[in-house]
N, C-alpha and C positions, 0 to 999 in steps of 0.2 A: 159812429160819431158824426161824420159829415154827410151822411146819406148816400154814399157811393153805391151801395148795393141796391137801394131803391131806384136810383137813377138808371142803373144797368138793367134792372128788371123791367122798368118802364120802356127802355129802348128795345127790349126783346119780346114784348107782349104779343106781337103779331107773327111770330115765327111759325112756319109750317114744318120745320124739322127740329131736331134735338138741339139743346143748348149744352155747351161744354164750359164748365167753370174750373179754372186751374188756380190753385192757391199755393202759397209758400209753406204752409204748415198744416198739420192735421186739425189744429184748433180752428183755424179759419175755414178749412174744408168743412168741418162739422157745423160751424155757424152758417155757412152758405146753404148746407143741406137743410137746416132748420128753417131758414128764411124762405127757400124755394118751396119746401113742403107746406109751410104756413100759407104761401100764396097759391096753393092748390096744384103745384107742379109735381108730377110723378118723378121722384129723384132717386138716382142710383149713386152710391158712394163706391167708387172704383177701389177694389181691394178689401172692402169691408163687407159688402153685400154679395149675395150669390150672383153668378154671371147673369147679366141682363139679356132680355130678348129684344131683338130689333123691333121697333115700332111700339114697344111697351113702356118706353121711358121718355120723359120730357127733358130731363137734364142728367148729365153725368158730371159729378163733382170729384175732383182728384187733386193730389198734390203735384207740384212741379216735378219733384224728384221721381215719383212713381210713373207719371205720364211720359217723362223723357228718359227714363232709365234705359241703360243698355239691356236689351232683352236677355242676353246670356247671364245676367246677374240675378235674374228672377227665377223663382221656382216654376216648374212646368205649368201648374194650374194658373199662377199669377201671370205668367208669360202669355198664355192664351187670352186671358181677360184684357190685358193691356193691348195686345195686337187687335182684338175686336174693338176696343174703345177707340184706338187710333184710326181704325178703318171705317168707323161710323160716319155718316154724312151729317155734319152739324150746320145749322143755320147761323149760329153765332158762337164765338168763343170769348169768354170773359177771363181776363188774366188779372186776378186780384193781386195787389201789391206789385204791380208790374215793374217797379224799380228793381225787384229781386231777379227778374228774368233775363236781362241782357247778357247772356253767356253764350258761347259758341254752341254748346250742347242744346240748350233750350231753343235758341234761335232756329236751328236746323229743323227741329221737330215742329215748331209752330208754323214755319213756312210750308210744311207738308200738309197742313190743315187748311182746306179751302173753305173758309167761313169768314163772315164779317167778324172783326175783332174789336173788342173794347178793353182797353187797359185802364186799370184803376189804381190810384195811389194818392195819398195825401202828402207824400214826401218824395218828390222826384229828384232825389240826389243819391249819389253813390260815392264812396271814397276813391274808386278807381276811374271815375269820370265816364263810365259807360252808360249813363242815363241818356246820352245823346243817341244811343241805339234804339231807344224805346219807340220813336216814331216809325222806324223800319219794322220793328217787331209787331206793332199793332196795325201797320198799314196806313199810317197817316200822321198828321201833326197832333199837337196837344190841343184838344178842343175846348176844355174848360180849365182855366187856371185861376183859381180863386185866391185873391190877395188877402193878406192879413186884415187890412182895413175893411174889406167886404165881410169877412167872418165876424169882426167885432160889431158891425152894424146889426147882425142877426143874433149874436150870442153874448153880447157884453164884452168884457175885457178878455183879450186873447194875446198871449205872448209866445213867441217862438224862440226857442233857445236850443242850440245843438250842444249836446254833452257827449264828449268822446270817452269811451270806456275801453281800457286796455283788455286784451284777451288774457284770461287766466292761463299761466304757463303750463301747469299740470293738465288742465283741461285740453289745451291745444295739442299737447303731445299724445294724449289718450284718444282724442276724438277721431272716429273713423268714418263719419257720415260725409255727405256732400259738403264741399268747402263753404258754400254760401250759407249753410246752416250753422256754421261755427260761431259766427257773431250773434246770430239769433238766440242760441242756447248758452252763450257764455255766462258762467255763474256770476262774474262781476257785473254783468248787465242786469241780472235779476236783483242783485244786492243794491245796485244804483236805483232801480225802479222802486224798490221797497223804501229806500231812503227818501226819494222824491215824494212818495205818496204819504209820508208821515205828516 
């Protein structure tokens, strides 16, 4: 929508080493893989593709959960792939939807990657207030903060409204994935989106 991926790709065009793209969901991971491939970048999807060879890949695309997983929770084959991906020397790490990343687990993993970091989000807010940790996570301040009035001058009428959606009780009790994914996959959120799109 707002051109975040194109801006990040432009910032990484002169890299001599691999690019790491970390996303919150498989959907956004696959979108990044398509964008990078369309731009002519040899792209590896961690966990979906065969193990990559060093020097044969321009970008590794993965989810926050897989890249930051506790190694002992993964199958032996996946464990080896994640360890190799973490050990790769990256020139740049892009954290898509960076507002999802400020947790203790993610922060420790990211700090171990010695690469230039770019954090992307159109919504730098969290209900727990941890968006203040984003500058530390990406190694600097917020460089681009586009105001609503600036967006309107380029795209017509823009309105920003926050709609809070409660977590479905049955879903919350049955959900066993990472806690940050609970709100993303909440059935009430999907119903609310369908209602808004009518």
